[in-house]
C-alpha positions in Angstrom: 19.6 -13.1 -21.2 18.3 -17.1 -20.8 19.6 -16.9 -17.5 17.6 -13.8 -16.4 14.6 -15.0 -18.2 14.9 -17.9 -15.9 15.3 -16.3 -12.9 12.3 -14.2 -13.7 10.3 -17.4 -14.0 11.8 -19.0 -11.0 8.8 -18.0 -8.3 5.9 -18.5 -10.2 7.4 -22.0 -11.1 8.2 -22.5 -7.6 4.2 -21.5 -6.4 3.2 -23.3 -9.1 4.6 -26.4 -7.8 3.4 -24.9 -4.1 0.3 -24.5 -4.9 -0.1 -28.1 -6.7 1.2 -29.7 -3.7 -1.2 -28.1 -1.4 -4.0 -29.6 -3.4 -2.8 -33.0 -2.8 -4.2 -35.2 -0.9 -1.0 -36.2 1.4 -1.2 -32.5 2.5 -4.6 -32.0 2.9 -4.0 -35.4 5.2 -1.5 -33.7 7.0 -2.8 -30.3 7.2 -6.2 -32.5 8.9 -4.4 -34.5 11.0 -2.4 -30.8 13.0 -6.1 -29.0 12.9 -7.4 -32.3 14.8 -4.6 -32.1 17.1 -5.3 -28.5 17.9 -9.0 -29.0 18.4 -8.7 -32.2 20.4 -6.2 -30.2 23.0 -8.8 -27.1 23.3 -11.7 -29.3 24.2 -10.5 -32.3 25.6 -11.5 -32.0 29.0 -15.5 -32.0 27.2 -14.7 -35.5 26.2 -13.4 -36.7 30.0 -15.9 -35.2 31.3 -18.4 -36.7 28.7 -17.2 -40.2 29.3 -17.7 -40.0 32.8 -21.4 -38.7 32.3 -21.7 -42.0 30.4 -20.9 -44.3 33.0 -23.2 -43.7 35.6 -25.6 -45.7 36.3 -24.5 -48.9 34.4 -24.0 -52.4 36.9 -20.1 -52.8 37.7 -19.2 -49.2 36.3 -18.8 -45.9 38.2 -21.1 -46.1 41.4 -22.1 -43.2 43.1 -24.6 -40.7 43.3 -25.5 -39.4 39.6 -24.0 -36.0 38.9 -24.4 -33.5 35.6 -22.0 -31.9 33.5 -20.8 -29.0 35.3 -20.7 -31.1 38.9 -18.6 -34.1 37.0 -16.2 -31.6 35.7 -15.5 -29.6 39.2 -15.5 -33.5 40.9 -12.8 -34.3 38.7 -10.5 -31.0 39.3 -11.1 -31.1 43.2 -11.0 -34.8 43.6 -8.5 -35.6 40.9 -6.5 -32.0 40.2 -6.9 -30.1 37.3 -4.4 -31.6 35.0 -6.6 -34.9 35.0 -9.2 -33.2 32.6 -6.6 -34.1 30.0 -6.0 -37.5 31.2 -5.8 -39.6 28.4 -4.9 -36.8 25.5 -1.8 -38.4 24.3 -4.1 -41.9 22.7 -6.6 -39.2 21.5 -3.9 -37.4 19.5 -2.6 -40.9 18.2 -6.4 -41.6 17.4 -6.8 -38.7 15.5 -3.3 -39.1 13.1 -5.5 -41.9 12.1 -9.0 -40.9 12.5 -8.6 -37.6 11.1 -6.4 -38.0 8.6 -8.3 -40.7 6.8 -12.2 -39.3 7.3 -11.4 -36.3 5.3 -9.3 -37.4 2.7 -11.4 -40.3 2.6 -14.3 -37.8 1.9 -12.5 -35.8 -0.6 -11.5 -38.3 -2.6 -15.0 -40.0 -3.6 -16.5 -36.3 -3.8 -13.7 -35.3 -6.4 -12.6 -39.0 -7.4 -15.5 -41.5 -7.5 -19.1 -39.6 -6.9 -18.4 -36.4 -8.3 -19.6 -33.3 -8.1 -22.4 -31.9 -11.1 -21.5 -30.0 -13.5 -22.2 -27.1 -12.1 -20.0 -27.9 -9.3 -22.3 -28.6 -6.8 -22.3 -32.1 -4.7 -26.1 -33.8 -3.8 -26.7 -34.6 -0.4 -26.6 -37.7 -1.1 -23.7 -38.4 -2.3 -22.3 -35.6 0.3 -24.0 -38.5 2.8 -22.9 -41.3 1.5 -19.2 -40.1 1.3 -19.8 -39.0 5.0 -20.9 -42.2 6.5 -18.0 -43.8 4.3 -15.1 -41.8 5.0 -16.6 -41.8 9.0 -16.5 -45.4 9.3 -13.4 -46.7 7.9 -11.6 -44.0 9.6 -12.5 -44.9 13.0 -12.4 -48.8 12.4 -8.4 -47.6 11.6 -8.5 -45.8 14.6 -10.7 -48.2 17.1 -7.5 -49.3 18.8 -6.4 -45.4 20.3 -10.0 -45.0 21.1 -10.0 -48.0 23.5 -6.7 -47.3 25.2 -8.0 -43.7 25.5 -11.3 -44.8 27.5 -9.3 -47.1 29.5 -7.4 -44.1 30.6 -9.7 -42.0 30.9 -11.5 -44.2 33.4 -8.7 -44.9 35.5 -8.8 -41.6 38.2 -12.1 -42.6 39.3 -11.6 -46.1 39.8 -8.3 -45.5 41.9 -11.0 -42.7 44.1 -13.7 -45.6 44.8 -10.5 -47.8 46.3 -10.5 -49.6 42.9 -6.9 -51.3 42.0 -6.1 -49.6 38.6 -6.1 -51.1 35.4 -3.6 -49.2 33.4 -0.6 -46.6 34.3 -0.6 -45.4 30.7 -1.1 -45.7 27.3 1.2 -47.8 26.4 0.3 -50.6 29.4 -3.3 -50.2 28.3 -2.5 -51.1 24.7 -0.6 -54.4 25.4 -2.3 -55.1 28.5 -5.2 -55.5 26.2 -3.4 -57.2 23.3 -2.3 -60.0 25.7 -5.4 -60.6 27.4 -7.8 -60.5 24.1 -5.6 -60.6 21.3 -5.6 -58.7 18.3 -8.9 -59.1 18.5 -9.3 -57.5 21.4 -7.9 -54.2 20.1 -10.8 -53.4 18.0 -13.4 -54.6 21.0 -16.5 -52.1 20.7 -15.5 -51.3 16.8 -18.7 -52.1 15.7 -20.6 -49.2 17.8 -17.5 -47.2 17.6 -18.0 -47.3 13.7 -21.4 -46.7 14.1 -21.2 -43.8 15.5 -18.4 -42.6 13.9 -20.7 -42.6 10.5 -23.5 -41.2 12.0 -21.4 -38.1 13.9 -19.6 -37.7 10.2 -22.5 -38.1 8.7 -23.5 -34.9 10.6 -20.3 -33.3 10.6 -19.1 -33.7 7.0 -22.4 -33.7 5.6 -23.2 -30.8 7.2 -20.4 -28.8 6.8 -19.7 -29.2 3.3 -23.8 -28.7 2.5 -23.5 -25.8 5.0 -20.8 -24.1 3.2 -22.1 -24.5 -0.3 -25.8 -23.4 0.7 -24.6 -20.3 2.8 -22.3 -19.3 0.0 -24.9 -19.7 -2.7 -27.3 -18.0 -1.1 -25.6 -15.2 0.4 -23.2 -14.3 -1.7 -20.6 -14.6 0.6 -16.9 -15.4 0.1 -15.3 -18.2 1.6 -14.2 -16.3 4.9 -13.5 -17.4 8.6 -17.2 -16.2 9.1 -18.7 -18.7 6.8 -16.4 -21.6 8.4 -18.5 -20.2 11.6 -21.3 -20.3 10.7 -21.0 -23.9 9.4 -19.0 -25.6 11.6 -22.0 -24.3 14.1 -24.2 -26.2 12.1 -22.0 -29.6 11.5 -21.4 -29.5 15.6 -25.0 -29.4 16.6 -25.9 -32.2 14.0 -23.3 -34.6 14.7 -24.0 -34.5 18.5 -27.4 -34.9 18.1 -27.2 -38.0 15.5 -24.1 -39.3 17.5 -25.0 -39.3 21.4 -27.0 -42.8 21.8 -24.4 -44.7 19.7 -21.5 -43.0 21.9 -23.1 -43.9 25.2 -23.0 -47.8 23.8 -19.8 -47.5 22.1 -18.0 -46.2 26.1 -19.8 -48.5 28.1 -18.9 -51.1 25.7 -15.1 -50.1 25.6 -14.9 -49.8 29.5 -15.8 -53.8 29.8 -13.0 -56.0 31.4 -10.8 -57.3 28.2 -10.7 -60.9 29.3 -11.0 -62.6 26.0 -12.9 -65.3 27.8 -15.8 -62.7 28.4 -15.9 -63.0 32.4 -17.3 -59.9 33.9 -19.1 -59.2 30.6 -21.9 -56.8 30.8 -23.1 -56.7 27.5 -22.5 -59.1 24.7 -22.9 -56.8 21.4 -24.0 -53.1 20.7 -27.7 -54.6 20.4 -27.6 -56.0 24.0 -26.4 -53.0 25.5 -28.6 -51.0 23.5 -32.1 -52.7 24.7 -30.7 -52.9 28.5 -29.2 -49.8 29.2 -32.9 -48.6 27.7 -34.5 -51.1 30.1 -32.6 -49.9 32.9 -32.2 -47.0 32.6 -35.1 -45.1 30.4 -34.8 -44.2 26.5 -33.3 -40.8 27.8 -30.2 -42.9 29.1 -29.5 -42.7 25.1 -28.5 -39.2 25.4 -26.3 -39.2 28.4 -23.7 -36.8 28.1 -25.5 -35.0 25.4 -24.5 -31.5 26.8 -20.9 -32.1 27.2 -21.1 -33.8 23.3 -22.7 -30.7 22.2 -20.7 -28.4 24.1 -17.9 -30.0 22.8 -18.6 -30.5 19.4 -19.5 -27.0 18.6 -15.8 -25.7 19.7 -13.6 -29.4 18.7 -15.7 -28.2 15.2 -15.5 -24.7 15.0 -11.5 -25.1 16.1 -10.6 -28.3 13.6 -12.5 -26.2 10.7 -11.3 -22.9 11.2 -7.5 -24.0 11.4 -8.0 -26.7 8.4 -9.6 -23.6 6.5 -7.0 -21.1 7.8 -3.6 -23.3 6.7 -4.9 -24.4 3.6 -5.8 -21.3 2.3 -2.2 -19.8 3.8 -0.4 -22.1 1.6 -2.2 -21.6 -1.1 -4.9 -24.6 -1.7 -8.6 -24.6 -2.7 -11.2 -24.3 0.2 -12.5 -27.5 1.0 
């Protein structure tokens, strides 16, 4: 009799244990990395195009006539090959193993354990904004080496077409070369504008998604479904692109500089210097070079990420984000 009771209780107990694990920070970390990898695979060609556009016009950078978003994409396919649109994907995935996991988990810890929600279950905008900035800054600082390697890989195809000698041959070669020339500190070259950008992007993405989702569900009585996720992620992608593009331009230009520790050939001394020189030499709107592909990328990236993230959580029995 006791054995029969145990057998009947076993499924609910196992389900309860699974539900408990599904809501842990470890499970959230794993899910966020998987969702980010899916989003990166789908939207990576837009990131490559954005990077190429942002280098245009700087001295010592990519020469040649200016090309727009579509022309740049077509040019890459015609001059370098279709699959070169995914050049640098490997370090990009490595980056998300750190970046996406840390940013989501940090935001959730701040929301659930540190700043805390209000008694009615809402999370005030100032708390959400603070959490988004802190989560993005910390995640990007830890992931900066992978981002630096990705930028170097992305620029190699164009350098070879221009007749310039290749700087790196693979992600591993780029990593070791940066480490040998610049030391451990060299791996964090461009980390300041990178962290600034990530703070702004996550202020736009995490804060906007979380706030928009709660606002939509509260004022429309819609359930926590894919439709709400689509609306929320659309808002998040637009705000993130608007806030993050200027810092992204600065970050890309600083990271594309030579890695010589002595500073030979360095165009910009700091993110502020890069910002001022870009505006002085190319005008204010140069800070929004690549805005269209940034937005076009962030919209489907945010959509793919949040839909995948929420769907996986729902499937395994975790609560909605």
